[in-house]
C-alpha positions as CSV (number, residue, x, y, z in Angstrom):
1,X,56.8,1.2,44.6
2,X,57.6,2.3,40.6
3,X,57.2,-1.4,39.4
4,X,53.6,-1.3,41.0
5,X,52.8,1.7,39.6
6,X,53.8,0.6,36.3
7,X,52.3,-2.4,36.9
8,X,48.7,-0.4,37.4
9,X,49.4,1.7,34.3
10,X,49.9,-1.6,32.2
11,X,47.0,-3.1,33.4
12,X,44.9,-0.1,32.8
13,X,46.3,0.8,29.3
14,X,45.0,-3.2,28.6
15,X,42.0,-2.4,30.1
16,X,41.0,0.6,28.0
17,X,41.9,-1.1,24.8
18,X,39.8,-4.1,25.7
19,X,36.9,-2.1,25.7
20,X,37.9,0.2,23.1
21,X,37.7,-3.3,20.9
22,X,34.7,-4.0,21.8
23,X,33.2,-1.2,21.6
24,X,35.1,-0.5,17.6
25,X,32.9,-4.1,17.1
26,X,29.5,-3.0,18.8
27,X,29.9,0.5,16.7
28,X,30.4,-1.7,13.5
29,X,27.6,-4.6,14.3
30,X,25.1,-1.1,15.1
31,X,26.6,0.6,11.8
32,X,26.0,-2.3,9.8
33,X,22.3,-3.0,11.5
34,X,21.9,1.0,10.0
35,X,23.1,0.2,7.0
36,X,21.1,-2.9,6.4
37,X,18.1,-1.4,7.5
38,X,18.1,1.3,4.8
39,X,19.1,-0.7,2.6
40,X,15.5,-3.1,2.7
41,X,14.1,0.2,2.9
42,X,15.8,1.4,-0.2
43,X,15.3,-1.7,-2.1
44,X,11.3,-2.7,-0.8
45,X,10.0,0.6,0.7
46,X,11.1,3.8,-1.4
47,X,10.9,2.5,-4.5
48,X,6.6,2.7,-4.5
49,X,7.1,5.7,-2.1
50,X,8.9,8.3,-4.6
51,X,5.8,8.4,-6.6
52,X,3.0,9.7,-4.3
53,X,3.1,12.1,-2.3
54,X,3.9,12.2,1.5
55,X,1.0,12.7,3.0
56,X,-0.6,9.5,1.2
57,X,2.3,6.8,1.3
58,X,1.3,4.0,3.3
59,X,4.5,2.0,4.5
60,X,5.0,-1.8,3.5
61,X,4.6,-4.2,7.0
62,X,3.7,-7.4,5.9
63,X,0.4,-8.9,7.6
64,X,1.4,-10.9,10.3
65,X,-0.6,-15.2,10.0
66,X,-2.9,-14.4,12.4
67,X,-4.1,-11.2,11.0
68,X,-4.3,-13.0,7.6
69,X,-6.5,-15.9,9.5
70,X,-8.6,-12.6,10.5
71,X,-9.0,-10.7,7.1
72,X,-9.9,-14.5,5.5
73,X,-13.0,-15.1,9.1
74,X,-14.4,-11.3,7.6
75,X,-14.3,-12.8,3.6
76,X,-16.5,-15.5,4.9
77,X,-19.7,-16.2,3.0
78,X,-18.9,-13.0,0.7
79,X,-19.0,-13.1,-3.2
80,X,-17.2,-11.4,-6.0
81,X,-13.7,-10.0,-6.7
82,X,-11.2,-8.5,-4.4
83,X,-8.9,-6.0,-4.5
84,X,-5.7,-5.3,-2.1
85,X,-4.6,-2.1,-1.9
86,X,-1.1,-1.7,-1.8
87,X,-0.6,-5.3,-2.0
88,X,3.0,-5.9,-0.5
89,X,4.5,-9.2,-1.0
90,X,1.3,-10.8,-1.9
91,X,0.5,-12.6,0.8
92,X,-3.7,-11.3,1.5
93,X,-4.4,-11.5,-2.6
94,X,-2.6,-15.3,-2.8
95,X,-4.7,-16.3,0.6
96,X,-7.4,-15.2,-0.7
97,X,-6.9,-17.0,-4.2
98,X,-6.8,-19.9,-2.7
99,X,-10.3,-19.4,-0.7
100,X,-11.9,-18.9,-4.4
101,X,-12.2,-15.2,-4.7
102,X,-11.2,-13.2,-8.6
103,X,-8.1,-11.3,-6.6
104,X,-6.4,-8.7,-7.5
105,X,-3.3,-6.9,-5.5
106,X,-2.4,-3.1,-6.8
107,X,1.1,-2.3,-6.3
108,X,3.9,-0.3,-6.5
109,X,7.1,-1.7,-5.8
110,X,8.6,-3.9,-8.6
111,X,10.6,-6.0,-6.2
112,X,7.5,-6.7,-4.5
113,X,5.6,-7.4,-7.6
114,X,7.9,-9.8,-8.7
115,X,8.1,-11.3,-5.3
116,X,4.3,-11.7,-4.7
117,X,4.0,-13.1,-9.0
118,X,6.9,-16.0,-8.3
119,X,5.2,-17.1,-5.0
120,X,2.3,-17.4,-6.8
121,X,4.1,-20.1,-9.4
122,X,5.4,-21.2,-6.3
123,X,1.9,-21.9,-4.4
124,X,0.3,-23.2,-8.0
125,X,-2.4,-20.5,-7.7
126,X,-3.1,-19.9,-11.3
127,X,-3.2,-15.7,-12.2
128,X,-6.6,-15.7,-13.7
129,X,-7.5,-15.9,-9.3
130,X,-5.0,-13.7,-8.5
131,X,-3.3,-11.4,-10.1
132,X,-0.4,-8.3,-9.2
133,X,-0.5,-5.1,-11.4
134,X,1.6,-1.6,-11.1
135,X,-1.0,0.5,-10.3
136,X,-1.2,3.6,-7.9
137,X,-4.6,2.9,-5.8
138,X,-5.5,6.6,-5.6
139,X,-5.5,6.5,-9.8
140,X,-7.4,2.9,-9.7
141,X,-11.1,2.5,-10.5
142,X,-12.4,0.6,-8.0
143,X,-16.2,0.4,-9.3
144,X,-15.3,-3.1,-10.5
145,X,-14.5,-5.0,-6.5
146,X,-16.7,-6.1,-4.0
147,X,-14.2,-6.8,-1.5
148,X,-11.4,-4.3,-0.6
149,X,-8.2,-4.9,1.7
150,X,-6.1,-1.9,3.0
151,X,-3.8,-1.3,5.3
152,X,-4.1,1.8,7.1
153,X,-0.9,4.2,8.9
154,X,-1.2,6.9,11.6
155,X,-0.6,9.7,9.4
156,X,-2.3,8.6,6.2
157,X,-5.2,11.5,5.7
158,X,-8.2,8.5,5.7
159,X,-11.0,11.0,4.8
160,X,-9.7,11.0,1.3
161,X,-9.4,7.1,1.0
162,X,-13.3,7.3,2.7
163,X,-13.9,9.7,-0.4
164,X,-12.7,7.6,-2.9
165,X,-14.2,3.9,-1.6
166,X,-17.7,5.6,-0.8
167,X,-17.7,7.1,-4.3
168,X,-16.8,4.2,-6.4
169,X,-17.3,0.8,-5.0
170,X,-20.6,-0.4,-5.1
171,X,-23.3,-0.5,-2.5
172,X,-22.8,-3.9,-1.9
173,X,-18.9,-4.0,-1.2
174,X,-17.0,-4.7,2.2
175,X,-13.9,-3.1,2.8
176,X,-11.5,-4.7,5.9
177,X,-9.0,-2.5,7.4
178,X,-5.6,-3.6,9.2
179,X,-3.3,-2.8,12.2
180,X,-5.9,1.0,12.3
181,X,-9.6,1.9,11.4
182,X,-11.0,4.4,10.2
183,X,-11.2,7.0,11.4
184,X,-14.4,8.2,10.3
185,X,-16.9,5.8,9.7
186,X,-18.5,3.3,12.1
187,X,-17.4,-0.3,11.8
188,X,-19.6,-3.5,11.1
189,X,-17.8,-5.7,12.8
190,X,-14.0,-6.8,13.5
191,X,-12.0,-9.3,14.2
192,X,-8.7,-10.0,16.6
193,X,-7.3,-7.5,19.1
194,X,-3.9,-5.9,19.7
195,X,-1.7,-5.6,16.1
196,X,-3.5,-7.9,14.9
197,X,-7.4,-6.8,14.3
198,X,-8.7,-6.1,11.3
199,X,-12.2,-4.2,10.7
200,X,-15.0,-4.7,8.4
201,X,-16.9,-1.5,6.5
202,X,-20.1,-2.2,4.8
203,X,-20.5,0.9,2.3
204,X,-24.3,0.3,2.6
205,X,-24.5,0.5,5.9
206,X,-21.9,3.9,5.8
207,X,-24.3,5.7,3.3
208,X,-27.0,4.9,5.2
209,X,-25.2,6.3,8.5
210,X,-23.6,9.3,7.1
211,X,-24.2,12.7,5.0
212,X,-23.5,12.5,1.3
213,X,-20.9,15.1,2.2
214,X,-18.6,12.5,4.2
């Protein structure tokens, strides 16, 4: 009987040891993933965030291929210069430039800017068609642009951005918003669905439909 007890205890000890090893390994994997995510956030997002008030910050989330295509559809037959507010890795600016738009990307993160410029060089797109600048979008003068792309996020004070766009853009300007629509403006049209949906807003329509106070 004592031998049986010893065998049972030995098996239990082995099982617990096996579980402890796997639990330790799983914990290590989860810890590594957490550290990796934090590292990516610190490298690609935080450098730009630290210069902007919390309520005006928009995180970097790269546009999907479908989202970029939807934006390009809403730019069909459009003319004039384009600016991407918070251009990230530059994919929207480069896509617009490849279609003949003189495009500018405003971005605060130096690493993302360097990546975008490298990507521009790799694709062979002239710098005069795709310009990337380290610029706070809230401080930029937008009066020279007829097309604007911007990625909105929950929590962003959209009224401030709406006022800036309405005050500075020319009457023939079009704003294309990704992921989340403006909450106070009627959209002219939209393209796509779900997370890839984008909305177009024409300044001339906004000024006609909304009071001057908005």
